[in-house]
MARLUMLO-278029 format. One record per residue: residue number from 0; residue in one letter; x, y, z of N, C-alpha, C in turn. Coordinates in steps of 0.1 Angstrom, whole numbers. Example, Ala and Ser with C-alpha at 12.3 -4.5 7.8 and 13.67 -1.06 7.14 Angstrom:
  paba  zaza    n.u    n.v    n.w   ca.u   ca.v   ca.w    c.u    c.v    c.w
     0     A    132    -57     78    123    -45     78    132    -33     78
     1     S    128    -22     71    137    -11     71    129      0     79
//
This chain:
  paba  zaza    n.u    n.v    n.w   ca.u   ca.v   ca.w    c.u    c.v    c.w
     0     M    -79    343   -364    -80    341   -351    -73    336   -338
     1     K    -69    339   -330    -60    328   -320    -64    332   -311
     2     L    -66    320   -300    -70    317   -289    -62    316   -282
     3     R    -56    319   -268    -54    314   -262    -55    312   -247
     4     T    -53    305   -237    -57    302   -225    -43    308   -215
     5     L    -42    319   -205    -31    321   -199    -33    318   -189
     6     I    -46    317   -180    -43    309   -167    -61    304   -171
     7     D    -62    291   -160    -69    279   -156    -67    273   -144
     8     N    -76    267   -138    -72    256   -130    -63    246   -129
     9     K    -64    241   -143    -57    231   -151    -47    238   -154
    10     Q    -35    224   -160    -24    232   -173    -31    222   -185
    11     S    -28    228   -196    -29    222   -207    -11    222   -215
    12     K     -6    228   -208     12    227   -210     17    225   -196
    13     K     26    217   -196     36    216   -181     43    231   -179
    14     Q     50    234   -169     59    244   -165     46    259   -163
    15     L     34    256   -165     28    273   -164     18    272   -151
    16     K     19    279   -144     11    282   -134     -9    282   -138
    17     C     -9    275   -126    -27    272   -126    -29    281   -111
    18     E    -44    285   -112    -51    292   -100    -65    283   -104
    19     H    -73    290    -92    -89    288    -94    -91    302   -104
    20     G    -92    304   -119    -95    315   -123    -92    315   -138
    21     L    -97    324   -150    -96    323   -158    -90    338   -166
    22     S    -83    334   -177    -82    348   -186    -77    342   -201
    23     F    -84    344   -209    -80    343   -225    -72    350   -227
    24     L    -65    350   -241    -62    357   -246    -65    359   -261
    25     L    -73    365   -269    -77    365   -282    -72    382   -293
    26     E    -66    373   -304    -60    380   -312    -64    379   -327
    27     T    -70    393   -334    -72    394   -343    -70    399   -354
    28     D    -73    406   -366    -61    407   -370    -58    421   -373
    29     E    -65    430   -362    -59    445   -357    -63    446   -347
    30     H    -65    437   -333    -68    440   -321    -63    426   -315
    31     I    -56    427   -302    -50    419   -292    -58    421   -280
    32     I    -69    410   -276    -76    414   -270    -76    405   -254
    33     L    -77    408   -239    -75    398   -226    -90    398   -223
    34     F    -93    386   -222   -103    387   -216   -103    376   -204
    35     D   -107    386   -191   -109    383   -178    -89    381   -176
    36     V    -88    381   -162    -75    385   -155    -66    372   -146
    37     G    -77    365   -143    -77    355   -131    -74    362   -118
    38     Q    -75    357   -113    -73    364    -98    -60    370    -90
    39     S    -47    364   -100    -38    371    -96    -31    374   -105
    40     D    -16    379   -103     -8    379   -119      2    367   -122
    41     K     -4    355   -118     -1    345   -126      0    343   -141
    42     F    -12    348   -145    -15    347   -155     -4    359   -168
    43     I      0    366   -161     11    376   -165     22    365   -166
    44     S     29    361   -154     42    349   -155     39    341   -168
    45     N     26    335   -166     22    323   -177     25    332   -196
    46     A     18    342   -194     24    348   -207     35    354   -210
    47     Q     42    355   -203     59    357   -205     66    344   -207
    48     K     64    327   -205     66    315   -206     60    311   -219
    49     M     51    320   -226     40    313   -238     50    325   -250
    50     G     54    335   -245     64    344   -254     52    356   -258
    51     V     40    358   -252     31    370   -248     35    382   -249
    52     D     34    390   -252     37    406   -247     21    412   -247
    53     L     18    411   -232     14    420   -224     10    437   -226
    54     T     24    440   -230     20    455   -232     13    456   -245
    55     K      9    446   -257      4    451   -270     -9    448   -265
    56     V    -15    446   -254    -31    441   -256    -35    456   -254
    57     D    -44    461   -266    -53    474   -265    -66    469   -259
    58     T    -72    462   -255    -85    459   -250    -83    450   -240
    59     V    -93    450   -226    -92    442   -216   -107    439   -215
    60     V   -115    427   -212   -134    430   -210   -132    419   -198
    61     L   -139    423   -188   -138    414   -181   -155    411   -176
    62     S   -154    397   -176   -170    391   -180   -175    391   -167
    63     H   -177    388   -153   -184    396   -148   -176    402   -132
    64     G   -185    405   -119   -175    406   -109   -170    399   -100
    65     H   -164    390   -103   -158    377    -92   -145    378    -91
    66     Y   -141    376    -85   -126    381    -77   -117    367    -88
    67     D   -117    358    -90   -112    348    -99   -112    354   -112
    68     H   -118    365   -118   -118    366   -132   -113    381   -134
    69     T   -110    391   -119   -114    402   -118    -99    405   -112
    70     G    -96    401   -108    -83    401    -93    -69    405   -100
    71     G    -69    402   -111    -53    402   -118    -50    420   -120
    72     L    -66    421   -124    -63    438   -133    -52    445   -126
    73     P    -54    455   -115    -43    458   -110    -23    456   -116
    74     H    -25    443   -114    -12    438   -116     -9    440   -135
    75     F    -19    442   -145    -18    441   -155    -19    455   -161
    76     L    -24    466   -152    -23    479   -154     -8    484   -154
    77     R     -2    476   -143     13    479   -142     20    479   -151
    78     I     17    470   -162     25    465   -172     22    473   -185
    79     N      6    474   -183      2    477   -194     -4    495   -192
    80     K      2    500   -204     -5    518   -200    -14    524   -210
    81     K    -19    508   -221    -29    518   -230    -42    514   -230
    82     A    -44    500   -228    -56    493   -230    -65    498   -219
    83     R    -80    497   -226    -90    502   -221    -98    489   -214
    84     V   -104    492   -206   -111    479   -193   -122    484   -196
    85     L   -133    469   -197   -146    476   -205   -152    464   -192
    86     I   -166    472   -186   -168    463   -174   -183    465   -171
    87     H   -192    456   -169   -206    465   -166   -206    469   -153
    88     R   -216    481   -157   -216    488   -144   -220    484   -128
    89     S   -230    470   -132   -235    461   -120   -225    453   -112
    90     A   -214    455   -122   -201    442   -112   -193    446   -101
    91     F   -196    461    -97   -189    459    -85   -198    464    -72
    92     K   -208    453    -72   -216    451    -60   -211    444    -54
    93     E   -214    440    -35   -207    430    -27   -216    415    -33
    94     R   -205    409    -35   -209    399    -38   -206    386    -30
    95     F   -212    372    -27   -207    367    -19   -210    347    -23
    96     S   -201    335    -20   -208    320    -18   -212    317     -6
    97     R   -221    312     -4   -226    307      6   -228    294      3
    98     S   -224    286     17   -224    274     21   -233    269     34
    99     E   -230    259     38   -241    252     47   -232    260     60
   100     V   -223    263     60   -211    265     71   -206    276     71
   101     M   -206    286     60   -202    302     59   -205    307     47
   102     I   -200    321     50   -204    332     36   -191    338     37
   103     K   -188    339     24   -173    343     24   -178    351      8
   104     E   -168    364     10   -171    374     -2   -165    370    -13
   105     N   -168    372    -25   -161    365    -38   -157    374    -49
   106     G   -167    393    -47   -167    397    -56   -155    401    -58
   107     I   -151    420    -63   -137    425    -68   -133    427    -58
   108     P   -118    426    -57   -108    423    -51   -105    443    -44
   109     W   -104    447    -57    -99    461    -60   -108    473    -60
   110     R   -122    471    -58   -131    483    -61   -128    489    -49
   111     K   -126    486    -39   -122    500    -28   -110    509    -34
   112     E   -100    508    -45    -90    508    -46    -91    515    -63
   113     M   -103    516    -69   -104    518    -81   -100    533    -83
   114     D   -100    539    -76    -98    555    -78    -83    558    -86
   115     T    -74    548    -80    -61    550    -84    -61    546   -106
   116     F    -73    541   -110    -70    538   -122    -87    538   -128
   117     K    -92    546   -121   -106    544   -128   -108    552   -141
   118     D    -99    559   -143    -98    567   -158    -90    558   -171
   119     R    -93    543   -163    -86    532   -172   -102    523   -175
   120     L   -112    528   -173   -121    519   -170   -131    525   -180
   121     Q   -144    517   -186   -151    518   -192   -162    509   -191
   122     L   -173    518   -185   -185    513   -184   -195    509   -185
   123     I   -201    493   -186   -211    497   -198   -225    487   -191
   124     N   -236    492   -198   -248    482   -196   -254    476   -204
   125     E   -253    479   -216   -255    472   -229   -250    468   -240
   126     D   -251    463   -254   -246    457   -262   -233    463   -264
   127     T   -224    462   -264   -210    469   -272   -204    470   -282
   128     Q   -200    468   -293   -197    471   -306   -178    475   -300
   129     L   -169    465   -299   -156    463   -302   -146    470   -310
   130     A   -152    466   -319   -150    468   -337   -153    462   -346
   131     P   -151    466   -356   -154    455   -370   -158    439   -364
   132     G   -173    435   -357   -169    422   -362   -166    416   -342
   133     I   -167    425   -336   -164    423   -322   -173    424   -313
   134     R   -181    422   -308   -189    430   -299   -190    420   -285
   135     L   -197    427   -276   -200    425   -261   -210    426   -259
   136     L   -220    413   -255   -233    411   -253   -238    410   -239
   137     T   -245    418   -235   -247    416   -221   -267    413   -221
   138     N   -272    417   -209   -288    413   -208   -292    400   -214
   139     I   -285    389   -210   -286    376   -212   -301    375   -214
   140     E   -312    370   -222   -320    369   -223   -324    352   -219
   141     A   -338    345   -209   -337    333   -207   -344    328   -217
   142     V   -343    313   -219   -352    308   -226   -359    301   -220
   143     D   -372    295   -223   -385    286   -215   -376    274   -207
   144     G   -379    276   -195   -374    259   -191   -356    257   -189
   145     H   -350    272   -189   -335    273   -193   -333    284   -183
   146     E   -343    289   -174   -338    298   -166   -325    296   -155
   147     V   -318    301   -150   -309    295   -140   -307    307   -126
   148     S   -306    299   -117   -315    305   -104   -300    294    -95
   149     N   -293    305    -86   -282    301    -77   -283    300    -64
   150     Q   -284    291    -59   -285    295    -42   -271    295    -39
   151     R   -262    291    -43   -249    295    -36   -241    309    -37
   152     L   -243    314    -50   -238    326    -50   -250    337    -49
   153     V   -244    346    -36   -258    354    -34   -250    368    -34
   154     V   -261    378    -35   -257    393    -26   -266    399    -14
   155     K   -258    407     -4   -270    412      2   -280    416     -2
   156     K   -291    415      6   -306    426      1   -310    432     14
   157     D   -308    442     20   -312    445     30   -302    438     45
   158     S   -308    432     48   -305    419     62   -304    406     56
   159     D   -306    399     44   -311    389     40   -301    387     31
   160     Y   -298    372     24   -289    372     11   -297    367     -1
   161     V   -296    370    -14   -307    365    -19   -299    360    -34
   162     P   -304    354    -44   -291    346    -53   -290    363    -62
   163     D   -278    358    -66   -271    363    -75   -277    366    -93
   164     D   -285    372    -99   -289    375   -112   -280    381   -122
   165     F   -269    383   -120   -256    382   -128   -262    394   -140
   166     E   -268    401   -136   -270    409   -146   -257    418   -156
   167     D   -247    419   -147   -233    423   -152   -228    414   -161
   168     E   -229    401   -164   -221    392   -168   -219    394   -185
   169     I   -211    393   -192   -203    399   -205   -201    386   -215
   170     I   -207    386   -225   -201    377   -232   -196    385   -244
   171     L   -183    375   -250   -177    380   -265   -178    376   -275
   172     V   -183    380   -286   -185    376   -299   -176    382   -307
   173     A   -167    369   -317   -158    375   -325   -163    369   -335
   174     Q   -163    378   -350   -170    371   -360   -157    379   -369
   175     Q   -153    367   -377   -139    377   -386   -139    358   -398
   176     S   -138    364   -409   -138    353   -423   -149    343   -424
   177     D   -162    344   -419   -172    335   -414   -169    328   -405
   178     E   -159    330   -393   -157    322   -385   -165    332   -375
   179     T   -172    326   -364   -178    334   -352   -170    324   -339
   180     I   -167    330   -331   -164    325   -316   -169    332   -306
   181     V   -174    321   -295   -180    331   -285   -171    326   -274
   182     L   -168    336   -258   -161    337   -251   -172    337   -241
   183     C   -176    329   -229   -177    329   -216   -169    328   -203
   184     G   -169    337   -197   -163    335   -187   -166    321   -173
   185     C   -178    325   -172   -187    313   -165   -198    309   -169
   186     A   -205    319   -181   -221    312   -181   -229    312   -174
   187     H   -225    324   -162   -237    319   -152   -250    323   -157
   188     N   -253    328   -169   -265    332   -172   -271    318   -179
   189     G   -264    304   -180   -267    296   -183   -260    291   -204
   190     I   -254    283   -209   -249    284   -217   -262    282   -227
   191     V   -273    277   -228   -286    274   -235   -290    294   -238
   192     N   -294    297   -227   -294    316   -227   -285    324   -234
   193     I   -275    319   -234   -262    328   -238   -264    323   -254
   194     L   -259    310   -260   -262    310   -273   -273    315   -277
   195     S   -285    315   -274   -298    318   -281   -299    331   -281
   196     T   -295    341   -272   -289    351   -275   -284    359   -282
   197     V   -272    348   -284   -262    353   -296   -271    351   -310
   198     S   -277    339   -309   -280    337   -323   -294    347   -327
   199     K   -302    351   -317   -314    362   -317   -309    378   -325
   200     R   -293    381   -314   -294    396   -318   -282    394   -328
   201     L   -276    381   -332   -268    382   -341   -272    376   -355
   202     N   -280    370   -355   -280    360   -365   -278    353   -370
   203     C   -273    344   -359   -262    335   -362   -262    322   -358
   204     H   -259    314   -357   -267    296   -354   -254    289   -352
   205     K   -246    292   -359   -231    285   -362   -220    286   -356
   206     F   -216    282   -347   -204    288   -340   -190    278   -345
   207     R   -181    289   -347   -166    281   -345   -163    269   -335
   208     C   -160    285   -325   -161    277   -312   -161    286   -302
   209     V   -170    277   -289   -170    281   -280   -161    277   -270
   210     A   -160    289   -260   -146    288   -250   -154    293   -237
   211     G   -146    287   -227   -146    296   -210   -151    279   -201
   212     G   -159    287   -194   -164    278   -180   -179    276   -184
   213     L   -186    267   -182   -202    261   -182   -211    265   -166
   214     H   -201    264   -158   -209    266   -143   -218    255   -143
   215     L   -210    241   -146   -218    232   -146   -213    220   -133
   216     K   -201    227   -123   -195    220   -118   -203    213   -103
   217     G   -210    205   -100   -213    202    -89   -230    197    -95
   218     Q   -233    200   -106   -245    196   -111   -247    187   -111
   219     N   -264    181   -109   -264    166   -112   -263    161   -129
   220     T   -264    148   -128   -260    142   -143   -272    148   -150
   221     D   -290    146   -147   -300    150   -150   -303    165   -156
   222     S   -295    171   -146   -293    188   -152   -284    190   -162
   223     I   -273    182   -163   -264    182   -175   -271    179   -188
   224     K   -278    171   -186   -280    161   -197   -293    176   -202
   225     H   -298    181   -193   -309    189   -201   -303    202   -207
   226     V   -296    201   -199   -282    215   -207   -277    211   -221
   227     L   -274    197   -223   -270    191   -236   -283    193   -248
   228     Q   -297    189   -245   -306    187   -250   -310    200   -251
   229     G   -305    214   -245   -310    224   -249   -297    231   -262
   230     I   -285    229   -261   -280    231   -271   -277    226   -283
   231     T   -286    212   -286   -286    212   -298   -296    217   -312
   232     D   -299    232   -308   -308    237   -319   -294    251   -326
   233     F   -281    247   -319   -267    251   -325   -254    241   -330
   234     K   -253    249   -341   -239    239   -348   -228    246   -336
   235     V   -221    240   -327   -207    239   -325   -196    235   -335
   236     E   -186    236   -334   -174    230   -342   -171    226   -330
   237     Q   -162    234   -319   -155    231   -310   -160    239   -295
   238     W   -156    230   -286   -162    238   -270   -146    234   -264
   239     A   -143    246   -263   -129    248   -257   -133    250   -242
   240     L   -134    238   -233   -143    243   -221   -127    243   -208
   241     N   -132    247   -202   -125    250   -189   -130    252   -175
   242     H   -121    257   -165   -125    267   -151   -136    256   -144
   243     C   -152    265   -145   -163    258   -138   -174    251   -142
   244     T   -163    244   -156   -174    233   -165   -179    220   -155
   245     G   -163    217   -149   -168    207   -140   -167    194   -149
   246     D   -159    184   -136   -152    173   -146   -162    160   -152
   247     K   -176    163   -141   -186    151   -147   -195    161   -163
   248     A   -197    172   -162   -204    178   -173   -190    182   -183
   249     F   -179    179   -179   -167    173   -195   -170    169   -198
   250     E   -165    157   -187   -173    142   -198   -187    141   -204
   251     L   -197    142   -195   -207    140   -206   -206    151   -218
   252     F   -203    161   -222   -198    171   -228   -195    159   -245
   253     E   -178    154   -239   -174    148   -242   -179    139   -251
   254     N   -188    131   -245   -191    117   -249   -202    119   -256
   255     T   -210    130   -259   -221    134   -267   -220    146   -277
   256     Q   -205    146   -276   -202    159   -291   -194    159   -297
   257     S   -194    147   -303   -186    137   -315   -172    145   -319
   258     G   -163    141   -303   -152    147   -310   -153    165   -310
   259     T   -160    173   -304   -161    187   -307   -155    189   -291
   260     V   -149    183   -282   -149    191   -267   -130    189   -264
   261     T   -127    198   -260   -113    198   -260   -112    208   -245
   262     Y   -106    204   -234   -100    214   -223    -89    222   -223
   263     C    -91    237   -218    -85    245   -228    -74    251   -210
   264     G    -70    240   -208    -59    248   -195    -52    258   -198
   265     S    -44    263   -191    -36    270   -188    -23    266   -199
   266     G    -21    277   -210     -8    271   -223    -19    266   -236
   267     Y    -32    264   -231    -39    260   -244    -35    270   -254
   268     S    -38    268   -269    -39    278   -279    -46    271   -292
   269     L    -53    278   -299    -63    277   -310    -61    287   -317
   270     K    -53    285   -332    -60    294   -343    -72    287   -349
   271     L    -77    298   -353    -90    296   -361    -90    304   -375
//
């Protein structure tokens, strides 16, 4: 397997574009899978510079319904005429980011225009096997003491705003030649809960690589250390972290995970 970052908030290679967003390309012996598509067409430009032919992608997986993971889809579908796009049925609700001074929408930007390509979408609401050894997991189960509630990311309920439960979050797990990798877009349900769910459902406790954002930006040191304590039950050979992980969390992971942590910005490549 080969994993490449097509877009992230930061660069891993010069001359590549960045944006607040995420897109991975996962290549296996038989499939080329695009996991998230950033917020614009910048991932396409980066792919070209990296020598990646996006017309060969056969599957797109959208991890959840936020603009910075889904916004580039219309651009991709104009150049790729064959790939199916898997997304959770619950991903299309109105979503917002709330601060002390404002509330702004941060959901899927193309959802009102999706009739033009809805035949390319495959909606799921349960665990789904993409191919032998490649699974999508959803409905992440919370571990006692690691429940997640985010007061900043909200959905509208009647005339009020309530915390988003991220029931639409999709995790990709690829297993090949006794290697297991986990891709998460933002780990909104919590990385401890995600790894616990993967372990329980797939009977897997050792991971070659866990890649993506951990949504720990802005969290205090004690909260991050609580997460670090929670992952001690799992053997992770490499953490390829980016996007919403946050600088403080990245540093704490780097200091405690014995040389297993890498920042995987735009242009990052890992052969498994």
